[in-house]
C-alpha positions in Angstrom: -66.1 9.9 -61.8 -66.7 10.6 -57.5 -70.0 9.8 -55.6 -70.7 7.5 -53.4 -68.5 4.7 -54.6 -65.6 6.0 -55.8 -64.2 4.4 -59.1 -60.5 3.7 -59.6 -60.7 6.5 -62.8 -62.7 8.9 -60.5 -59.4 8.7 -58.1 -57.1 9.0 -60.0 -58.3 11.8 -61.9 -58.9 13.9 -58.7 -55.4 12.9 -57.7 -54.1 14.0 -60.9 -55.8 16.9 -60.7 -54.6 17.5 -57.4 -50.8 17.6 -58.2 -51.4 19.4 -61.1 -53.2 22.0 -59.5 -50.9 22.4 -56.5 -48.1 22.0 -58.9 -49.2 24.9 -61.0 -50.3 27.0 -58.1 -47.4 27.2 -56.7 -45.1 28.1 -59.6 -47.6 31.5 -59.9 -47.0 31.7 -56.4 -45.4 35.6 -56.2 -43.6 34.6 -52.9 -42.2 31.4 -54.2 -40.9 33.8 -57.2 -39.4 36.4 -54.5 -38.1 33.7 -52.2 -36.2 31.7 -54.8 -34.2 34.6 -56.4 -33.1 35.6 -52.5 -32.1 31.9 -52.5 -30.2 32.5 -55.4 -28.7 35.7 -54.7 -28.2 34.1 -51.0 -26.1 31.3 -52.3 -24.3 33.0 -55.3 -25.8 31.3 -57.9 -25.3 27.4 -56.3 -28.6 27.0 -55.8 -31.0 28.6 -59.1 -34.7 30.0 -58.5 -36.0 27.2 -60.3 -34.8 24.2 -58.3 -36.1 26.0 -55.5 -39.6 26.5 -57.7 -39.9 23.4 -58.8 -38.9 21.0 -55.4 -41.7 23.0 -53.7 -44.0 22.7 -56.4 -43.6 19.1 -56.5 -43.8 18.8 -52.4 -46.8 21.3 -52.7 -48.6 18.8 -55.7 -47.3 15.3 -53.5 -48.9 17.5 -50.1 -52.4 18.3 -51.9 -52.5 14.0 -53.2 -51.8 13.3 -49.6 -54.9 16.0 -48.1 -57.9 14.4 -50.9 -56.6 10.7 -50.1 -57.0 12.1 -46.7 -60.8 13.5 -47.8 -61.9 10.4 -50.2 -61.4 7.8 -47.3 -61.7 10.3 -43.9 -58.7 9.6 -42.6 -58.3 11.7 -39.2 -56.3 14.5 -40.4 -54.0 13.7 -37.4 -52.6 10.5 -39.0 -51.0 12.1 -41.7 -50.1 15.4 -40.2 -48.7 13.8 -36.9 -45.9 11.7 -38.6 -44.9 14.3 -41.8 -43.8 16.4 -38.8 -42.4 13.7 -37.1 -40.2 13.5 -40.1 -39.5 16.9 -40.2 -38.0 17.5 -37.3 -34.8 15.0 -38.2 -34.8 16.2 -41.3 -34.3 19.5 -39.7 -31.6 18.7 -37.3 -29.5 16.5 -40.3 -29.7 19.3 -42.7 -27.0 22.4 -43.0 -28.6 25.9 -41.7 -29.5 27.7 -45.0 -31.4 24.5 -46.3 -33.4 24.7 -43.5 -34.1 28.4 -43.3 -34.9 28.4 -46.6 -37.3 24.7 -46.4 -39.2 25.9 -43.5 -39.9 29.2 -45.7 -40.6 27.8 -48.3 -43.8 26.1 -46.2 -45.1 29.6 -45.3 -45.1 31.0 -49.4 -47.2 27.7 -50.1 -50.1 29.6 -47.9 -50.0 32.5 -50.2 -52.9 34.3 -52.7 -52.8 32.4 -55.2 -52.8 29.1 -53.9 -55.2 29.1 -50.1 -58.5 30.1 -52.4 -57.9 27.0 -55.1 -56.9 24.6 -52.3 -59.3 25.3 -50.0 -61.8 25.3 -52.9 -60.6 22.0 -53.7 -60.8 20.0 -50.8 -64.5 21.5 -49.6 -65.8 20.7 -53.5 -64.3 17.2 -52.5 -65.1 17.0 -49.7 -68.7 18.4 -50.0 -69.4 15.8 -52.5 -68.6 12.6 -51.1 -70.9 14.6 -48.5 -68.1 14.7 -45.6 -68.6 17.7 -43.5 -64.4 17.8 -43.1 -62.9 19.2 -45.9 -60.1 20.7 -44.2 -56.5 20.0 -44.0 -55.4 20.1 -47.4 -53.7 22.9 -46.7 -51.8 21.2 -44.0 -50.6 19.1 -46.1 -50.0 21.2 -48.8 -47.9 23.2 -46.1 -45.6 20.5 -44.5 -44.6 18.5 -47.9 -42.7 21.1 -49.5 -40.9 21.4 -45.7 -39.9 17.9 -46.6 -39.1 18.1 -50.4 -36.7 21.2 -50.1 -34.9 19.1 -46.6 -34.7 16.0 -48.9 -33.7 18.0 -52.1 -30.8 19.8 -49.4 -29.4 17.2 -49.0 -29.3 15.4 -51.7 -27.5 18.5 -53.0 -24.9 18.6 -50.7 -24.1 14.2 -51.2 -23.7 15.1 -54.9 -21.8 17.8 -54.0 -19.2 16.1 -51.7 -19.2 13.4 -54.7 -18.0 15.1 -57.5 -15.7 17.0 -54.9 -14.5 13.7 -54.0 -13.8 12.9 -57.8 -12.1 16.1 -58.5 -9.7 15.4 -56.0 -9.4 11.9 -57.0 -8.2 13.3 -60.8 -6.5 15.2 -59.1 -4.3 13.2 -57.2 -3.5 10.8 -60.1 
């Protein structure tokens, strides 16, 4: 499926596997589950534990997809890491403080005992299969994308909350 000549099917399967592995490993991460429980308690149930688990897991899966694309096409790591962090800076500035704290904690949670060995083994395996010395950078992508997804989720949930309040106010005024 891989080999020196990458087939479309091979690339698609590897990317699908990377997303699924990142998603599954993150769901199983005990630190993230503990963070989800804490977030649900601190927000008095406004943000559910399962929502945080899903958003972070999708972020890790997407980060792994980009990390694997980097390995498959031998893209310099800086070309992916720098833009992702340059995007995180304005999102962090415009996000509310609680979502910023949650998001950056989620990036750290993804470097736990379940995710790291799987991610590094996958990156090194794909790199060695393609005869590349460099199989790293996958973990950096898997750590930045959950921050991105949580910040975007925070902006979405606040916008949705304001919309619902506006609708409720309009109904009461009528």
